[in-house]
N, C-alpha and C positions, 0 to 999 in steps of 0.2 A: 504494500500500500504506500503510495507516495505521500509526501507531506501534505499536499493539498487535499488528498482523499481521506486523511485521518479523521476519525470522529472526534468531536470536541467533548472531552470528559472533564474540563476544567471547572465547571460549575455544577452544583447539585441539580439545577434546572435542566442543563444539557444532559447530564447523566440520566436523569429521570426520563427524558424523552427517548434517549437511546435504549434504555431498558424496556420502556413501553413498546417501542417499535419491534425490538427483538422478541418480546413476549407475544405480540400479535403475529409475527412471522412464524413462530413455532406452534401456533394454534392450527388445528385442522381447518382448511379453507371451506367456508360455508357458502352454499349457493347464494348468489345475489350480493355477496360482500366482496370488496376488493381484497386481494391477497397477493403476496409476493410469489407464492408457490401454487402450482396447479394441484388439484386433488390427487391426480395420478402420481406426480412427482413426490408429493408428501407421503402417500401410501407406500410407494416403492422405497423411500428413504427412511421413514420413521414409524412404520406400522409392522412390527415383526409378525403379528398374527396373520397379516395378509401378504407379506412379501419376504422371500428368503434373503433378499439383499438389505432389508431394513435393519436399522439399529433402534434400540429403545430410547425414548426421550424421558424415561423415568429413572430417578436416581437409584432406586433400590437395585437396579441391574448392575450398578457400578460400585455400590457400597457393600463390600464384603465384610466389613467390621460390624455391621448392625443389621439385625433382622428387620424386614420391611415394616412390621408393626411398630417396632421401637423407632425406626426412622420417621415414619409418619407421625407418631406421637411427638417426637422432638420438633419436627417441622411445625406441627400445630401449636406447640408451646411457643415457638418463635412468633408465629402469626398472632396468637392470642395475646401475648405480652404487649403487642403494639395495637391491640384493640380490634383485630380482624377476626372474623369467623368464616366458616366454610359453608357455602350453600349446599343443600342436599344433592343437587345435580351438578356440582362443580367437578372439575378434573381433580385427580388425586393430588394431595399436597406435594408430592415429589415430582410432579410433571414439570418439565422445563419452563413452560409458559407461566405456571404458578410461581415458581421460584424467581423468574425474571420479573414478574409483576410485583412480587414482594420487594425486590430491589428497587423497582420504580417507586413504590410507595415509600420506602426508606429515604430515597433521594428527595422526594417531594417533602417528606417530613423534615428533612435537614434544611431544605430551602426555606420552608415556612418558619422553622425555629430561628434560623439566621436572620430572617427578615424582622422577627420580633425581638431580636437581640438576645435570644436564649442560648444556652450552652449546647453546641452541636456535638461535642465530644462523645457522649454516650451513643448517639445515633451513628456517628462515624465508626465507633467500635463495633456496633451491631452489624453494620455493613461489612466490615472486615471479617468479623467472625462468621457471618452467614456465607460469605463467599468462600472462606477457608474451609468451613465444615461441610458445605453443601454444593454451592453453585460450581465451584472449580472442579470438584470430583465429577459432577454430572456432565459438564461441558467437555471436559477432557475425555471422559468415557465415551461420549458421543463421537468426538473427533477420532479417537483411536479405533472405534468399531465401525465407522462409516464406510459403506461399500457400494452405495447406489451410484448410478451413472449421472444423476441430475447435477448439472453445473450450478444451478440456482441453489439447490440444497447444500451442496458442498461450500459454496460461497457464504451462505448463511452460517454454517457451522464454523468456518474459518474466521468470519468476522466476529462471531460470538466469543470464540477463544481469544481473539485479540482484545476485545473489550474487557473480558473478565481478567485477563492477565494484566492489562494496563491499569484497570481500576484497582485491582488488588495490589499491584506494585505501588501505586500512588498512596493507597491507604497504609500499607506497611511502612513506606518511607516516612509518612507523617506520624504514625502511631506505634510503630514497632510490630513485632510478631504478636499474635494473639494466643489464645489458649490452644489452638491447633497449629503448632509451629512447623508443620511440614511445609516445605517450600514447593 
């Protein structure tokens, strides 16, 4: 990616927008709604139940340290701590779209806190910890297991890896390593 093409991650507002767009891009394309990916490409790339070339977009497939029930409970605790709840028909808490939407929410929360003059440090630490404990593992797992032929899907995965790596690097530079100190 050239300097001109790099995504702006300097402000919480910009980061929020980037995370929101990535979350949308990883959601299954619905008829009548604009989507970066076609339903066929999405299925071939990200629906293992329908395609042998697909990789999962759920964290439990890449988190060998934690049973899926415990993983989802931990994710729900993160979400609940910040006042969010799960709708009955929502995607699973470990779906990439949900984790990226949560990062969007945290960045918006940071922007609002900064605007009010409140301390943003706890929110920044939560962002770092959530990326370290969950988003990084999921995104890198997807990148390592990606086998589909779709250039659009591959570009989405590569861009997401770049965003996560850049954002985590920025957070660690500012805050130091968190509780999950694996780099």
